[in-house]
C-alpha positions as CSV (number, residue, x, y, z in Angstrom):
1,M,22.9,35.3,54.5
2,N,24.0,38.3,52.7
3,N,26.1,39.8,55.5
4,S,28.3,36.3,55.6
5,L,28.8,36.3,51.7
6,Y,29.7,40.2,52.1
7,N,32.4,39.2,54.5
8,I,33.6,36.5,52.3
9,T,34.3,38.9,49.6
10,T,35.8,41.5,51.6
11,N,37.6,39.4,54.2
12,I,38.7,36.2,52.6
13,N,42.3,36.1,51.2
14,I,42.4,33.1,48.8
15,S,46.3,33.1,48.6
16,R,46.7,32.2,52.2
17,I,44.3,29.2,52.2
18,T,45.8,25.9,50.7
19,L,45.1,22.4,51.1
20,T,47.6,21.9,53.7
21,N,46.7,24.5,56.1
22,I,43.0,25.0,55.6
23,S,40.9,23.7,58.8
24,F,37.4,22.6,59.2
25,E,36.6,26.1,60.9
26,Q,37.9,28.1,57.7
27,M,36.1,25.5,55.3
28,Q,33.0,26.5,57.4
29,Q,33.5,30.2,57.5
30,Y,34.6,30.7,54.0
31,I,34.9,27.7,51.5
32,I,31.1,26.3,52.0
33,P,29.3,29.8,51.8
34,F,31.7,30.5,48.9
35,G,30.5,27.6,47.2
36,V,26.9,28.3,47.7
37,F,27.2,31.8,46.4
38,V,28.7,30.4,43.2
39,L,25.9,27.7,43.2
40,A,23.5,29.9,43.5
41,I,24.7,32.5,40.9
42,V,24.8,29.5,38.7
43,L,21.2,28.5,39.2
44,Y,19.8,32.0,38.9
45,S,21.7,32.4,35.7
46,V,20.5,29.2,34.1
47,F,16.7,30.0,35.3
48,I,16.9,33.2,33.6
49,F,18.7,32.1,30.5
50,H,15.9,29.7,29.9
51,F,13.0,32.3,31.1
52,Y,14.3,35.3,28.7
53,K,14.5,32.9,25.8
54,F,11.0,31.4,26.4
55,I,9.2,35.1,26.6
56,A,11.0,36.4,23.9
57,R,9.9,33.6,21.3
58,K,7.5,35.0,18.9
59,E,5.7,31.5,18.5
60,I,4.9,30.3,22.4
61,F,3.0,27.5,20.7
62,I,3.8,25.9,17.3
63,A,1.0,25.6,14.9
64,D,2.4,22.8,12.5
65,L,-0.5,22.1,10.4
66,Q,1.7,20.7,7.6
67,R,2.0,17.4,9.3
68,F,-1.6,16.5,8.7
69,N,-1.3,17.4,5.0
70,R,-0.4,13.4,4.4
71,A,-2.5,12.1,7.0
72,R,-6.0,10.3,6.7
73,G,-9.0,12.8,7.6
74,K,-6.4,15.5,7.3
75,F,-9.1,18.1,7.1
76,L,-10.5,16.6,10.4
77,A,-7.1,16.4,12.0
78,R,-6.0,19.9,11.1
79,F,-9.8,21.2,12.5
80,F,-9.2,19.7,15.8
81,F,-5.6,20.6,16.1
82,S,-6.7,24.2,15.3
83,I,-9.4,24.0,18.2
84,I,-6.4,22.7,20.6
85,Y,-4.1,25.5,19.1
86,I,-6.6,28.2,20.1
87,F,-7.4,26.8,23.3
88,K,-3.9,26.8,24.3
89,F,-3.9,30.4,23.1
90,F,-6.8,31.7,25.1
91,F,-6.4,29.6,28.3
92,V,-3.0,28.1,28.6
93,F,-1.2,31.8,27.4
94,P,-2.8,33.4,30.2
95,L,-1.1,31.2,32.6
96,I,2.1,31.6,31.0
97,A,1.8,35.3,31.0
98,F,0.6,35.1,34.7
99,F,3.9,33.3,35.5
100,W,5.9,35.9,33.5
101,F,4.0,38.8,35.2
102,V,4.9,37.3,38.9
103,V,8.8,36.6,38.1
104,F,9.1,40.1,36.7
105,S,7.0,41.8,39.4
106,L,9.3,39.9,42.1
107,L,12.7,40.9,40.7
108,L,11.4,44.6,40.2
109,S,10.3,44.7,43.9
110,I,13.6,43.5,44.8
111,I,15.4,46.4,43.1
112,S,12.7,49.1,42.8
113,K,12.1,51.9,45.3
114,H,8.5,52.4,44.1
115,D,5.2,50.8,45.6
116,I,3.8,47.6,44.5
117,D,1.2,49.3,42.3
118,K,3.9,50.9,40.6
119,T,6.1,47.9,40.3
120,I,3.3,45.6,38.9
121,L,2.6,48.7,36.1
122,I,6.2,48.3,35.2
123,S,6.3,45.0,34.5
124,V,3.1,44.9,32.4
125,V,4.9,47.7,30.3
126,L,8.2,45.5,30.2
127,I,6.4,42.1,29.3
128,S,4.2,43.9,26.8
129,A,7.1,45.6,25.1
130,I,9.0,42.2,25.1
131,R,6.1,40.5,23.4
132,I,5.6,43.2,21.0
133,T,9.2,43.3,20.1
134,S,9.6,39.7,19.5
135,Y,7.4,39.9,16.2
136,Y,10.0,42.2,14.9
137,S,13.2,40.4,16.0
138,E,13.7,37.8,18.7
139,D,17.2,39.0,19.2
140,L,16.0,42.4,20.1
141,S,13.4,40.6,22.4
142,R,16.1,38.7,24.4
143,D,18.1,41.6,25.1
144,L,15.2,43.4,26.6
145,A,13.8,40.5,28.3
146,K,17.3,39.6,30.0
147,M,18.2,43.4,30.8
148,V,16.1,43.4,34.5
149,P,17.0,40.0,35.6
150,F,20.8,40.3,35.1
151,A,20.9,43.7,36.3
152,L,19.5,42.5,39.4
153,L,22.3,40.1,39.2
154,G,24.9,42.7,38.9
155,I,23.7,44.9,41.8
156,F,23.5,41.8,44.0
157,I,27.1,41.2,43.4
158,T,28.5,44.7,43.4
159,D,26.1,45.7,46.4
160,M,24.7,42.8,48.4
161,N,23.2,45.2,51.1
162,S,21.5,47.0,48.5
163,V,19.1,44.3,47.7
164,G,16.5,42.8,49.9
165,F,13.7,40.4,49.2
166,S,10.4,40.4,51.7
167,P,7.9,37.6,51.2
168,D,5.2,39.9,51.8
169,S,6.0,41.2,48.3
170,L,4.6,37.9,47.0
171,H,1.3,38.1,48.9
172,I,0.7,41.6,47.9
173,I,1.0,40.9,44.2
174,F,-1.6,38.2,44.5
175,Q,-3.7,40.6,46.4
176,Q,-4.1,42.7,43.2
177,F,-6.2,39.6,41.6
178,N,-8.7,41.8,39.7
179,Q,-6.0,44.0,38.4
180,I,-4.1,41.2,37.4
181,V,-6.8,39.6,35.3
182,N,-7.3,42.9,33.4
183,Y,-3.9,43.0,32.5
184,L,-3.8,39.3,31.4
185,I,-6.7,40.3,28.8
186,F,-4.4,43.1,27.9
187,F,-1.4,40.5,27.1
188,I,-4.2,38.4,25.1
189,C,-5.2,41.4,23.1
190,I,-1.7,42.5,22.3
191,E,-0.9,38.5,20.9
192,V,-4.1,39.2,18.9
193,V,-3.5,42.5,17.4
194,M,0.5,41.5,16.9
195,R,-0.5,37.9,15.3
196,F,-3.2,39.8,13.0
197,M,-0.5,42.4,11.9
198,S,2.0,39.9,11.5
199,G,-0.3,38.0,9.1
200,I,-0.8,40.9,7.2
201,V,2.8,41.7,6.8
202,Y,3.1,37.8,5.7
203,L,0.7,38.3,3.1
204,L,1.7,41.4,1.6
205,R,5.1,39.7,1.3
206,L,3.8,36.6,0.0
207,K,2.3,38.7,-3.1
208,R,5.2,40.8,-3.5
209,L,7.3,37.6,-4.0
210,Y,4.4,36.4,-6.2
211,D,4.4,39.4,-8.2
212,K,8.4,39.5,-8.7
213,N,8.3,36.0,-9.7
214,R,5.3,36.5,-12.1
215,G,7.1,39.4,-13.8
216,K,10.0,37.0,-14.2
217,Y,8.1,34.2,-15.6
218,T,6.2,36.7,-17.9
219,K,9.8,38.0,-19.5
220,L,10.9,34.4,-19.8
221,Y,7.4,33.4,-21.6
222,R,7.6,36.4,-23.9
223,K,11.3,35.6,-24.7
224,H,10.6,32.3,-26.0
225,I,7.6,33.1,-28.1
C-alpha cells in the first residue's frame, strides 16, 4: 500500500487527466488509491482530533453535584452520585488510561527506533505529562497530546517508506501485562495527587477572594457608620 501511494504522489500528473480522457485503468491505478489515501488521512485526523481533546481534558468525569440541591432526598442522591463518581475514577479511569496507553505505544512504536520497553516507558512519560499539564492549562495539554500523532502523520506523508507497522507490536505490548498494571496504578496516583493539589489551590483562591471582598465590605460598612 505504501509503495502504491508513493508511486501516486511521485508519478501522477493530474493536469493530464481529465473527465474526457480518463480510462478505467487510470482510475484503478491512480484515482481510487488517491481517494483512499485522502480518506485515510481524514479519518486518522478526525480520530486524533477527538482523542487528544479527550485525553487533555482536566475533568474526565463531570461531578455535577449541584443538580441534586433541589431534588428530594438530595443528601442521599449526592451520596450515591459521589459513590458512582469514585467508582468511575478508580475503575473506569484505568480502562480509559489503558486505551490512551495502547494508542500512544502503537504510535510511538511506528516512528521510534527503540525497543518496545523504552517505547512503553516513553508512552507513560508522555501520558503523565499530558495529564499533569491539563491541571495547569488544557490548551497546553492539548498541544502536547497532539504532538506525536500529527508528527507521525507528517512523517508518513513526507516519507512513507520510513513508516512501518508490525502487528507483533500490539502482541508485545500486551505481554507486558504486569508492567502495564503498575503504570495504570501510577496514572491513578498522578490523578489523585493533582486533584488534591488542585483542590488546595482552589481553596486558597477562594479564601483570597473572600478576604478581598470582606475588606471591601468592611470599608463600606465603616464609611456609612
